[in-house]
C-alpha positions as CSV (number, residue, x, y, z in Angstrom):
1,X,-53.2,-29.8,63.4
2,X,-50.2,-31.0,62.3
3,X,-50.4,-34.1,64.7
4,X,-53.7,-34.7,63.8
5,X,-52.8,-35.0,59.8
6,X,-50.0,-37.6,61.0
7,X,-52.3,-39.8,62.8
8,X,-54.9,-39.6,59.5
9,X,-51.8,-40.6,57.4
10,X,-50.8,-43.7,59.4
11,X,-54.3,-44.9,59.5
12,X,-54.4,-44.5,55.5
13,X,-51.1,-46.4,55.3
14,X,-52.8,-49.1,57.5
15,X,-55.8,-49.2,55.2
16,X,-53.7,-49.7,52.5
17,X,-51.6,-52.5,53.5
18,X,-54.6,-54.3,54.3
19,X,-55.6,-54.1,50.6
20,X,-52.1,-55.3,48.4
21,X,-54.0,-55.0,44.9
22,X,-53.9,-51.5,45.3
23,X,-50.0,-51.3,44.5
24,X,-50.8,-53.2,41.2
25,X,-53.3,-50.9,40.2
26,X,-51.3,-47.9,41.0
27,X,-48.4,-49.4,39.1
28,X,-50.2,-50.2,35.9
29,X,-52.0,-46.6,35.8
30,X,-48.5,-45.3,35.9
31,X,-47.2,-47.7,33.2
32,X,-50.0,-46.7,31.2
33,X,-49.4,-42.5,31.7
34,X,-45.7,-43.2,30.7
35,X,-46.6,-45.2,27.3
36,X,-48.7,-42.1,26.4
37,X,-46.3,-39.6,27.0
38,X,-43.7,-41.5,24.8
39,X,-45.9,-42.4,21.9
40,X,-48.7,-40.0,21.9
41,X,-46.8,-36.5,21.4
42,X,-48.9,-33.5,20.7
43,X,-45.9,-32.0,18.5
44,X,-44.3,-32.9,15.2
45,X,-40.8,-32.8,15.4
46,X,-39.2,-35.0,12.6
47,X,-39.0,-32.2,10.3
48,X,-36.0,-29.9,11.1
49,X,-37.2,-27.2,8.5
50,X,-38.9,-24.3,11.5
51,X,-41.8,-23.7,8.8
52,X,-43.1,-27.3,9.4
53,X,-42.1,-28.0,12.9
54,X,-45.0,-27.5,15.2
55,X,-45.5,-27.8,19.0
56,X,-48.3,-28.2,21.1
57,X,-47.7,-24.2,22.3
58,X,-48.1,-23.4,18.7
59,X,-51.7,-24.4,18.6
60,X,-54.0,-21.5,19.6
61,X,-56.3,-22.1,22.4
62,X,-59.5,-21.3,20.4
63,X,-58.5,-24.0,17.8
64,X,-57.7,-26.4,20.5
65,X,-61.3,-25.8,22.2
66,X,-63.0,-25.9,18.6
67,X,-61.9,-28.9,17.1
68,X,-61.0,-32.5,18.3
69,X,-57.4,-32.8,18.9
70,X,-57.1,-35.9,16.7
71,X,-58.6,-34.1,13.4
72,X,-56.3,-30.9,14.4
73,X,-53.2,-33.5,14.6
74,X,-54.0,-35.2,11.3
75,X,-54.3,-31.5,9.8
76,X,-50.8,-30.6,11.2
77,X,-49.3,-33.8,9.9
78,X,-50.5,-33.2,6.4
79,X,-49.0,-29.6,6.3
80,X,-45.7,-30.7,7.7
81,X,-45.2,-32.7,4.3
82,X,-45.5,-29.4,2.4
83,X,-42.3,-27.9,1.1
84,X,-41.3,-24.4,1.9
85,X,-42.7,-22.0,-0.7
86,X,-39.6,-19.9,-1.7
87,X,-41.3,-18.9,-5.2
88,X,-41.8,-15.6,-6.5
89,X,-44.4,-14.5,-8.7
90,X,-44.2,-11.3,-11.4
91,X,-47.1,-8.9,-11.3
92,X,-46.8,-5.5,-12.9
93,X,-42.9,-5.6,-13.0
94,X,-42.5,-6.4,-9.4
95,X,-41.8,-9.6,-7.5
96,X,-43.9,-10.8,-4.6
97,X,-43.6,-13.9,-2.6
98,X,-46.3,-16.5,-3.4
99,X,-46.6,-17.5,0.2
100,X,-47.3,-14.0,1.3
101,X,-50.7,-13.6,-0.3
102,X,-53.4,-16.2,-0.5
103,X,-54.7,-14.6,-3.9
104,X,-51.8,-15.7,-5.7
105,X,-52.2,-19.3,-5.1
106,X,-54.4,-19.5,-7.7
107,X,-52.8,-17.0,-10.2
108,X,-51.6,-18.5,-13.6
109,X,-48.0,-17.0,-13.7
110,X,-44.4,-17.9,-14.1
111,X,-42.9,-18.5,-10.7
112,X,-39.1,-18.0,-10.1
113,X,-37.2,-20.0,-7.3
114,X,-35.3,-16.6,-6.2
115,X,-36.3,-12.7,-5.5
116,X,-33.2,-12.1,-7.5
117,X,-34.1,-14.1,-10.5
118,X,-37.7,-12.8,-10.4
119,X,-36.3,-9.3,-10.4
120,X,-33.8,-10.0,-13.0
121,X,-36.5,-11.1,-15.6
122,X,-39.4,-9.1,-14.3
123,X,-38.2,-5.8,-13.6
124,X,-37.6,-3.1,-16.4
125,X,-34.0,-2.7,-15.4
126,X,-33.2,-5.7,-13.9
127,X,-30.8,-5.9,-11.0
128,X,-28.6,-2.9,-12.9
129,X,-26.6,-0.6,-10.7
130,X,-25.5,2.0,-11.8
131,X,-28.4,2.4,-14.5
132,X,-27.2,2.0,-18.1
133,X,-28.1,4.7,-20.4
134,X,-29.7,2.3,-22.6
135,X,-30.8,-1.1,-21.6
136,X,-33.1,-3.5,-23.5
137,X,-33.1,-6.6,-21.4
138,X,-34.6,-10.4,-22.2
139,X,-37.0,-12.0,-20.3
140,X,-36.0,-15.8,-20.4
141,X,-33.6,-17.1,-17.8
142,X,-31.0,-19.7,-19.0
143,X,-28.9,-21.6,-16.7
144,X,-25.0,-21.3,-17.6
145,X,-22.1,-23.3,-16.6
146,X,-19.5,-20.3,-15.0
147,X,-16.6,-23.2,-15.2
148,X,-17.0,-23.2,-19.1
149,X,-16.2,-19.6,-20.1
150,X,-14.1,-19.0,-23.2
151,X,-12.6,-15.6,-23.9
152,X,-11.5,-13.9,-27.1
153,X,-9.5,-10.6,-26.9
154,X,-9.1,-7.9,-29.7
155,X,-6.7,-5.4,-28.8
156,X,-3.2,-4.1,-28.4
157,X,-0.8,-6.5,-26.2
158,X,-0.9,-4.4,-23.3
159,X,-4.6,-4.1,-23.4
160,X,-4.8,-8.0,-23.8
161,X,-2.8,-8.5,-20.7
162,X,-4.8,-6.0,-18.7
163,X,-8.1,-7.4,-19.9
164,X,-7.0,-11.0,-18.9
165,X,-6.7,-10.2,-15.2
166,X,-9.7,-8.3,-15.4
167,X,-11.4,-11.4,-17.1
168,X,-10.1,-13.4,-14.1
169,X,-11.3,-11.0,-11.5
170,X,-14.7,-11.5,-13.3
171,X,-14.5,-15.2,-12.9
172,X,-13.6,-15.2,-9.3
173,X,-16.7,-13.0,-8.6
174,X,-19.2,-15.2,-10.2
175,X,-17.7,-18.0,-7.9
176,X,-17.6,-15.8,-4.9
177,X,-21.3,-14.6,-5.5
178,X,-21.9,-18.4,-5.0
179,X,-21.1,-17.9,-1.3
180,X,-18.7,-21.4,-1.2
181,X,-21.8,-23.3,-2.5
182,X,-20.9,-26.0,-5.2
183,X,-21.7,-24.5,-8.5
184,X,-24.2,-26.6,-10.4
185,X,-23.0,-27.8,-14.0
186,X,-24.8,-26.9,-17.0
187,X,-24.8,-27.7,-20.9
188,X,-24.8,-23.8,-21.5
189,X,-21.2,-22.5,-21.9
190,X,-20.3,-19.0,-22.5
191,X,-18.3,-17.3,-25.2
192,X,-17.2,-13.8,-24.7
193,X,-15.3,-11.6,-27.2
194,X,-14.4,-8.1,-26.3
195,X,-12.8,-5.7,-28.6
196,X,-10.9,-2.5,-27.6
197,X,-10.0,0.3,-29.6
198,X,-7.5,2.3,-27.7
199,X,-4.3,0.4,-27.4
200,X,-3.3,2.0,-24.0
201,X,-4.3,1.4,-20.6
202,X,-4.2,4.6,-19.0
203,X,-6.9,6.0,-16.4
204,X,-7.0,9.5,-15.8
205,X,-9.8,11.9,-15.9
206,X,-9.9,12.1,-19.4
207,X,-10.3,8.3,-19.8
208,X,-13.1,7.1,-22.2
209,X,-15.6,4.9,-20.2
210,X,-18.1,4.0,-22.8
211,X,-19.1,0.4,-23.8
212,X,-21.6,-1.8,-25.7
213,X,-22.6,-5.1,-24.3
214,X,-24.7,-7.6,-26.2
215,X,-25.6,-11.1,-24.6
216,X,-27.5,-13.5,-27.0
217,X,-28.8,-16.8,-26.1
218,X,-28.4,-20.1,-28.3
219,X,-29.3,-23.5,-27.9
220,X,-26.1,-24.9,-25.8
221,X,-24.4,-21.4,-25.6
222,X,-24.3,-17.7,-24.9
223,X,-22.7,-15.5,-26.6
224,X,-21.2,-12.3,-25.4
225,X,-19.9,-9.2,-27.1
226,X,-18.3,-6.1,-25.6
227,X,-17.1,-3.3,-27.8
228,X,-15.3,-0.3,-25.9
229,X,-13.1,2.4,-26.6
230,X,-10.7,1.6,-23.6
231,X,-10.1,-1.3,-21.6
232,X,-11.5,0.6,-18.5
233,X,-15.1,0.6,-20.6
234,X,-14.4,-3.3,-21.5
235,X,-14.1,-3.7,-17.6
236,X,-17.1,-2.0,-16.6
237,X,-19.3,-4.2,-19.2
238,X,-18.0,-7.3,-17.5
239,X,-19.2,-5.7,-14.3
240,X,-22.3,-5.2,-15.9
241,X,-22.8,-8.6,-17.2
242,X,-22.0,-10.0,-13.7
243,X,-25.3,-7.8,-12.6
244,X,-26.9,-9.9,-15.7
245,X,-27.0,-13.2,-13.9
246,X,-28.6,-14.5,-11.0
247,X,-28.2,-17.3,-8.2
248,X,-30.6,-19.8,-7.2
249,X,-29.2,-21.9,-4.0
250,X,-30.7,-25.2,-3.1
251,X,-29.2,-28.1,-0.9
252,X,-25.7,-26.5,-0.8
253,X,-25.4,-26.2,-4.5
254,X,-25.6,-22.8,-6.5
255,X,-27.1,-22.5,-10.3
256,X,-26.4,-19.5,-12.2
257,X,-28.7,-17.9,-14.7
258,X,-28.3,-15.3,-17.3
259,X,-31.0,-13.3,-19.4
260,X,-30.3,-11.9,-22.9
261,X,-29.4,-7.8,-23.0
262,X,-28.4,-5.0,-25.4
263,X,-26.8,-2.3,-23.5
264,X,-25.3,1.1,-24.6
265,X,-23.4,2.8,-21.7
266,X,-21.0,5.7,-20.6
267,X,-21.0,7.9,-17.4
268,X,-22.4,11.4,-17.0
269,X,-19.6,12.6,-14.6
270,X,-15.7,11.7,-15.2
271,X,-15.2,12.0,-11.4
272,X,-16.8,9.6,-9.0
273,X,-15.2,9.3,-5.9
274,X,-15.0,8.0,-2.4
275,X,-12.7,10.2,0.2
276,X,-11.1,7.9,2.6
277,X,-9.2,9.5,5.6
278,X,-6.3,7.2,7.1
279,X,-4.8,10.0,9.4
280,X,-7.5,10.3,12.0
281,X,-7.9,6.7,12.1
282,X,-5.1,4.4,10.4
283,X,-7.4,1.9,8.1
284,X,-5.3,-1.1,6.8
285,X,-4.4,-1.9,3.5
286,X,-7.0,-4.9,3.5
287,X,-9.8,-2.6,4.3
288,X,-8.5,-0.3,1.6
289,X,-8.6,-3.2,-0.9
290,X,-12.2,-4.1,0.0
291,X,-13.3,-0.7,-0.5
292,X,-11.8,-0.9,-3.9
293,X,-13.4,-3.9,-4.8
294,X,-16.9,-2.4,-3.5
295,X,-16.2,0.5,-5.9
296,X,-15.7,-1.3,-8.8
297,X,-18.9,-3.4,-8.3
298,X,-20.8,0.0,-8.7
299,X,-18.2,1.8,-11.1
300,X,-17.0,4.4,-8.8
301,X,-13.6,5.3,-10.2
302,X,-11.8,7.5,-7.7
303,X,-10.2,6.7,-4.3
304,X,-9.5,10.1,-2.7
305,X,-6.8,8.9,-0.3
306,X,-6.6,11.9,2.4
307,X,-3.6,10.3,3.6
308,X,-1.9,12.8,6.0
309,X,-3.3,15.5,8.5
310,X,-2.2,17.3,11.6
311,X,-3.0,14.0,13.4
312,X,-0.5,11.6,11.7
313,X,1.5,11.2,8.7
314,X,1.6,7.5,7.9
315,X,3.1,7.3,5.0
316,X,6.7,5.7,5.2
317,X,8.4,7.4,1.8
318,X,12.1,6.4,1.3
319,X,13.1,10.0,0.2
320,X,12.0,11.4,3.6
321,X,11.2,8.4,6.4
322,X,11.6,10.6,9.2
323,X,8.3,11.9,8.8
324,X,6.6,8.5,9.2
325,X,9.1,7.8,12.1
326,X,7.8,10.8,13.9
327,X,4.2,11.1,12.6
328,X,2.7,7.6,12.5
329,X,0.9,6.4,15.5
330,X,3.0,3.4,15.6
331,X,5.5,1.3,13.9
332,X,2.3,-1.1,12.5
333,X,0.1,1.9,11.6
334,X,2.2,2.8,8.2
335,X,1.7,2.3,4.5
336,X,5.1,1.3,3.0
337,X,6.1,2.1,-0.7
338,X,5.3,-1.6,-1.6
339,X,1.7,-1.0,0.0
340,X,1.1,2.2,-1.9
341,X,2.2,0.2,-5.3
342,X,0.5,-2.6,-4.9
343,X,-2.7,-0.8,-3.9
344,X,-2.2,1.6,-7.3
345,X,-2.1,-1.7,-9.1
346,X,-5.1,-3.2,-7.6
347,X,-7.4,-0.5,-8.0
348,X,-6.2,-0.1,-11.9
349,X,-7.3,-3.5,-12.5
350,X,-10.8,-2.6,-11.0
351,X,-11.2,0.6,-13.0
352,X,-10.3,2.8,-9.9
353,X,-7.6,5.6,-9.7
354,X,-6.0,6.6,-6.7
355,X,-5.7,10.2,-5.8
356,X,-3.4,11.2,-2.9
357,X,-4.3,14.3,-0.8
358,X,-1.3,15.8,1.3
359,X,-3.2,18.3,3.2
360,X,-1.6,21.9,3.5
361,X,-0.6,24.4,4.8
362,X,-3.2,23.7,7.6
363,X,-3.9,20.3,8.8
364,X,0.0,19.4,9.0
365,X,1.7,18.7,12.1
366,X,2.8,15.4,13.6
367,X,5.4,14.2,11.4
368,X,6.9,17.7,10.5
369,X,8.7,18.4,13.6
370,X,12.2,17.5,12.6
371,X,13.0,20.8,11.1
372,X,15.4,22.0,13.9
373,X,17.3,19.0,14.4
374,X,17.7,18.7,11.0
375,X,18.8,22.4,10.2
376,X,15.9,23.2,8.3
377,X,14.5,25.9,10.8
378,X,10.9,25.7,12.1
379,X,8.9,23.8,9.5
380,X,5.5,23.6,11.3
381,X,4.0,26.1,13.7
382,X,1.3,25.9,16.6
383,X,2.2,21.9,16.6
384,X,-0.2,20.3,19.4
385,X,-0.8,23.8,20.8
386,X,-3.3,24.0,23.8
387,X,-5.8,25.2,24.1
388,X,-6.2,24.4,20.4
389,X,-8.9,27.0,19.9
390,X,-6.5,29.7,19.8
391,X,-4.5,28.3,17.0
392,X,-6.6,25.8,14.8
393,X,-10.1,24.7,13.5
394,X,-9.8,21.3,14.9
395,X,-7.0,19.7,17.4
396,X,-4.4,18.9,17.4
397,X,-3.1,21.9,16.1
398,X,-0.5,22.3,13.3
399,X,0.2,24.7,10.1
400,X,2.9,24.8,7.8
401,X,5.5,27.4,8.0
402,X,5.0,29.7,4.9
403,X,8.0,31.8,5.5
404,X,10.8,28.8,5.6
405,X,11.9,28.0,2.1
406,X,12.8,24.5,3.4
407,X,9.0,23.7,3.7
408,X,9.0,23.7,-0.1
409,X,12.2,21.6,-0.6
410,X,10.3,18.9,1.7
411,X,7.1,19.1,-0.1
412,X,9.0,18.7,-3.4
413,X,10.5,15.6,-1.9
414,X,7.1,14.1,-0.9
415,X,5.7,15.0,-4.3
416,X,8.8,13.6,-6.3
417,X,8.4,10.2,-4.0
418,X,4.3,9.9,-4.8
419,X,5.0,10.7,-8.3
420,X,7.3,7.5,-8.6
421,X,4.6,5.4,-6.7
422,X,1.6,7.0,-8.3
423,X,2.5,8.4,-11.7
424,X,0.0,10.9,-12.5
425,X,0.4,14.1,-15.0
426,X,-3.5,15.3,-14.5
427,X,-4.4,15.7,-11.1
428,X,-3.2,15.8,-7.5
429,X,-4.5,17.2,-4.4
430,X,-3.0,19.7,-2.1
431,X,-6.1,20.1,0.6
432,X,-5.8,24.0,1.7
433,X,-8.9,24.6,3.7
434,X,-9.1,25.9,7.1
435,X,-6.1,27.9,7.4
436,X,-6.2,29.8,10.9
437,X,-4.4,33.3,10.8
438,X,-4.5,33.2,14.4
439,X,-1.4,30.3,13.8
440,X,0.6,32.4,11.6
441,X,0.1,35.9,13.6
442,X,2.0,33.9,16.7
443,X,5.0,33.6,14.7
444,X,7.4,36.5,14.3
445,X,9.2,34.5,11.5
446,X,5.9,34.9,9.5
447,X,5.0,38.4,10.1
448,X,8.5,39.7,9.9
449,X,8.3,37.8,6.4
450,X,5.1,39.3,5.5
451,X,6.4,42.8,6.2
452,X,9.5,42.4,4.4
453,X,7.0,41.2,1.3
454,X,4.8,44.4,1.9
455,X,1.7,42.5,3.0
456,X,-0.1,43.9,6.0
457,X,-1.2,42.0,9.0
458,X,-4.7,41.7,8.4
459,X,-7.0,39.2,7.1
460,X,-6.5,40.3,3.5
461,X,-2.6,40.2,3.9
462,X,-2.7,36.5,5.5
463,X,-5.0,35.3,2.4
464,X,-2.3,36.8,0.1
465,X,0.4,34.8,1.9
466,X,-2.2,31.8,1.8
467,X,-2.4,32.3,-1.8
468,X,1.9,32.5,-2.4
469,X,2.2,29.4,-0.5
470,X,-0.3,27.4,-2.9
471,X,1.8,28.8,-5.8
472,X,4.9,28.0,-4.4
473,X,4.0,24.5,-3.4
474,X,2.6,24.1,-7.0
475,X,6.0,25.1,-8.3
476,X,7.6,22.3,-6.1
477,X,5.1,20.0,-7.8
478,X,6.3,21.0,-11.2
479,X,9.9,20.6,-10.4
480,X,9.3,17.1,-9.0
481,X,7.3,16.1,-11.9
482,X,9.3,18.0,-14.7
483,X,6.2,19.3,-16.2
484,X,3.4,21.9,-15.7
485,X,0.5,19.8,-17.0
486,X,-1.1,19.0,-13.5
487,X,-4.1,20.6,-12.3
488,X,-4.1,20.7,-8.3
489,X,-7.1,20.3,-6.4
490,X,-7.9,22.7,-3.3
491,X,-10.9,22.4,-1.1
492,X,-13.2,25.5,-0.9
493,X,-12.2,28.1,1.8
494,X,-11.7,31.7,2.3
495,X,-9.2,31.5,-0.3
496,X,-11.2,30.3,-3.3
497,X,-14.3,32.8,-2.7
498,X,-15.4,34.0,-5.9
499,X,-14.6,37.8,-5.1
500,X,-11.0,37.1,-4.4
501,X,-9.7,33.7,-6.0
502,X,-8.9,35.2,-9.1
503,X,-6.3,36.9,-7.4
504,X,-4.6,34.2,-6.1
505,X,-5.3,31.1,-8.0
506,X,-5.0,30.3,-11.8
507,X,-8.2,28.7,-13.1
508,X,-6.2,26.7,-15.7
509,X,-3.9,25.3,-12.9
510,X,-6.3,24.7,-9.9
511,X,-9.4,22.7,-9.8
512,X,-11.9,23.6,-6.5
513,X,-13.4,20.7,-4.7
514,X,-16.5,22.1,-3.0
515,X,-17.7,21.0,0.2
516,X,-20.4,23.8,0.5
517,X,-23.9,23.2,1.3
518,X,-26.0,22.1,-1.9
519,X,-27.8,25.0,-2.2
520,X,-24.5,27.5,-2.0
521,X,-24.1,29.5,-4.8
522,X,-20.4,29.5,-4.4
523,X,-19.7,26.6,-6.7
524,X,-22.0,28.1,-9.5
525,X,-20.0,31.3,-9.3
526,X,-16.9,29.3,-9.8
527,X,-18.1,27.7,-12.5
528,X,-19.0,30.9,-14.3
529,X,-15.4,32.2,-13.9
530,X,-14.1,29.2,-15.5
531,X,-12.7,27.0,-12.7
532,X,-13.4,23.5,-12.8
533,X,-15.4,22.0,-9.7
534,X,-15.7,18.5,-7.9
535,X,-18.8,18.3,-5.5
536,X,-18.6,17.0,-2.2
537,X,-21.7,18.5,-0.7
538,X,-21.3,18.9,3.0
539,X,-24.9,18.6,3.8
540,X,-25.5,15.4,2.1
541,X,-22.3,13.8,1.0
542,X,-20.5,13.8,4.0
543,X,-20.8,10.4,5.4
544,X,-19.2,10.9,8.9
545,X,-22.2,13.3,9.9
546,X,-24.9,12.3,12.5
547,X,-22.6,10.1,14.9
548,X,-21.1,13.2,17.1
549,X,-23.2,16.1,16.2
550,X,-24.6,17.3,12.7
551,X,-27.1,15.5,10.6
552,X,-27.2,12.2,9.4
553,X,-27.6,11.9,5.5
554,X,-29.3,8.6,4.5
555,X,-28.5,6.9,1.3
556,X,-31.9,8.4,-0.1
557,X,-30.3,11.9,0.8
558,X,-27.1,10.9,-1.2
559,X,-29.2,9.6,-4.2
560,X,-31.4,12.8,-4.2
561,X,-28.7,15.3,-4.5
562,X,-28.3,16.5,-8.3
563,X,-25.3,18.6,-9.4
564,X,-24.7,20.6,-12.6
565,X,-24.3,18.7,-15.6
566,X,-22.1,21.1,-17.5
567,X,-18.6,20.7,-19.0
568,X,-16.6,22.1,-16.1
569,X,-18.1,20.0,-13.5
570,X,-15.7,17.0,-13.2
571,X,-18.1,14.9,-10.5
572,X,-18.4,14.4,-7.1
573,X,-17.3,12.1,-4.1
574,X,-18.6,10.9,-0.7
575,X,-16.3,11.8,2.3
576,X,-15.8,9.9,5.2
577,X,-13.6,11.7,7.7
578,X,-12.5,9.2,10.3
579,X,-12.6,10.6,13.6
580,X,-15.3,8.2,14.6
581,X,-14.3,5.6,11.8
582,X,-11.8,2.7,11.6
583,X,-11.6,-0.6,10.2
584,X,-14.3,-2.3,12.4
585,X,-17.2,0.3,11.2
586,X,-15.7,1.6,7.6
587,X,-17.9,-0.7,5.5
588,X,-21.3,0.4,7.1
589,X,-20.7,4.2,7.1
590,X,-19.9,3.8,3.6
591,X,-22.3,1.3,2.1
592,X,-24.7,1.4,0.9
593,X,-24.8,5.2,0.5
594,X,-21.6,5.3,-1.7
595,X,-23.4,3.0,-3.9
596,X,-26.4,5.7,-4.2
597,X,-23.5,8.2,-5.3
598,X,-22.3,5.7,-7.9
599,X,-25.7,5.8,-9.6
600,X,-26.4,9.6,-9.1
601,X,-23.2,10.2,-10.9
602,X,-22.9,7.3,-13.4
603,X,-26.5,7.7,-14.5
604,X,-27.9,11.1,-12.9
605,X,-31.2,9.2,-13.0
606,X,-34.7,10.5,-12.9
607,X,-35.9,7.8,-11.2
608,X,-37.0,8.3,-7.3
609,X,-35.2,6.4,-4.3
610,X,-38.3,4.6,-3.7
611,X,-38.0,3.0,-7.3
612,X,-34.2,2.6,-7.1
613,X,-34.5,1.0,-3.7
614,X,-35.4,-2.6,-4.6
615,X,-32.2,-2.8,-7.1
616,X,-30.1,-1.3,-4.4
617,X,-31.2,-3.9,-2.1
618,X,-29.7,-6.7,-4.8
619,X,-26.5,-4.3,-5.2
620,X,-26.4,-4.8,-1.5
621,X,-26.6,-8.5,-1.6
622,X,-24.0,-9.0,-4.2
623,X,-21.7,-6.6,-2.2
624,X,-22.3,-9.0,1.1
625,X,-21.7,-11.9,-1.0
626,X,-18.3,-10.3,-2.0
627,X,-17.4,-10.0,1.9
628,X,-18.5,-6.2,2.1
629,X,-20.6,-5.1,5.2
630,X,-23.4,-3.3,4.0
631,X,-26.2,-1.4,5.9
632,X,-29.7,-2.3,5.8
633,X,-32.3,-0.1,3.8
634,X,-35.5,-2.5,3.8
635,X,-37.4,-4.5,6.4
636,X,-37.1,-8.2,4.6
637,X,-40.7,-8.7,4.3
638,X,-40.8,-5.7,2.1
639,X,-37.9,-6.7,0.1
640,X,-39.6,-10.3,-0.9
641,X,-42.9,-8.2,-1.7
642,X,-42.4,-4.9,-3.7
643,X,-44.9,-2.5,-3.9
644,X,-46.4,-3.5,-0.6
645,X,-44.8,-1.4,2.0
């Protein structure tokens, strides 16, 4: 067979050689084919925009067989000249992308160049987060020139100095929100007048954070008037003002628009916090700063810094530096006094106070092991005990020795050092939960001490010892600060159960942070007994849950959890324990769920999470523009077409 084919091929070649014109015809045909390929392309590639770039494979087979190619090609060419339709229409206080629905092409309605601008003008509450107490928003968007903003301050010299710095932060945020695009100039300038009544700049749990904000549009200018009792209320007003603006990006430029508004606002709860644990994993200062910036954007006002635990002691304190030398993970994973001082100042400028927690008597281990070498005796018991289940609730084990008076001396040094770095006279957190009696019972020093004191070696006796520890630690705090005005915060535990707490803890000196479930009766019973309570509901506001056991708590659950609005409820916190958290995932574990808490505690709204979701999306976008990584909450199509998902 192979030989026969070869013979036929040779015969064909002989015939072709007899007809030389064959090669000429073949060459002409190849040339024509090449020209067709070069100049008659079925695809259109001149426009780089993906919406108007058509390729042959984009054409449905049915269309190719139904229409002549030339007609179809002309239609495609016509479409390629249409600009992307990034316009939005307001319908029934909801914004939808005009391109999404054919029925909108013939609707006679005002169009907006961005969904942010549309929602700012269209929605009842605009893009405000958290919701103000009262807001009357205008509808007309006016382009402003953020490079021309004038400020007039009325207040004490201390207030003026503070607000001048706050105003610069506001200005920087407005520029940052344009995401490195050049801001487009406008003929409309902003004139601000801020009046503050309180002459001091003091942030504590009784600080008045209320404000009034009026934004009025006039030809060629926008007048902004802010009236606040304290400088921190004025700061919040500037944060709200930034939310009354929208950005439109076009060809590398950023146009900023503003609406008129009249707002009267104040928080429902005084204490609106985020707990960050820097003991289980070290969190760098830059990430703590970023967290503070995000907190400021949604008016959260307490960074609860759970600085130490049995895992590590990362605070390098000048009065007792040995604790960080022995207790930090490395020399690069410590917080210096300069770090702490700068964080306190950084937070205050953003309306955030730092609440330090030194956990004790449990959750204390590494860093405390120097006692014997310093001739101070056993300061810590059961340190790194194995198996850990015998002596603690979580590895590594460690519990302070309540029988050793030097423990209270060391605590006094820590307290005095921290008081100098973070001046406070109203609150301090001493932890105080998950004490393991099995650790103390293993120490003859402790049991002998209990017998001398007349405490039985029973649960009741150990609870009495536990209560004694906190009262001696409180005395060490009072001695270190020179006054007895501070209220000490403790976590709920066996010690704080309503049936026994009054025996051990004075309601006038201790605040209880409840990490019970949202339906647990204990916080209500404590309130009835006269104790002040901060909520950190374990089944909704623990943001570390769901990654290594337990149930994940989505932002809607955080948002829906309501706490009693009564005088002794100070507020609440989301808690992010860092067993599985470091700087690489800190942002997305916190946000946007911490923002959901912010609105719950500032406004205590009646709105559903679904109603709030589009405002939260705009808050998410704002945080992202400011450098925060925020988890997603909606598909993009749904975000661009409210009410259709």
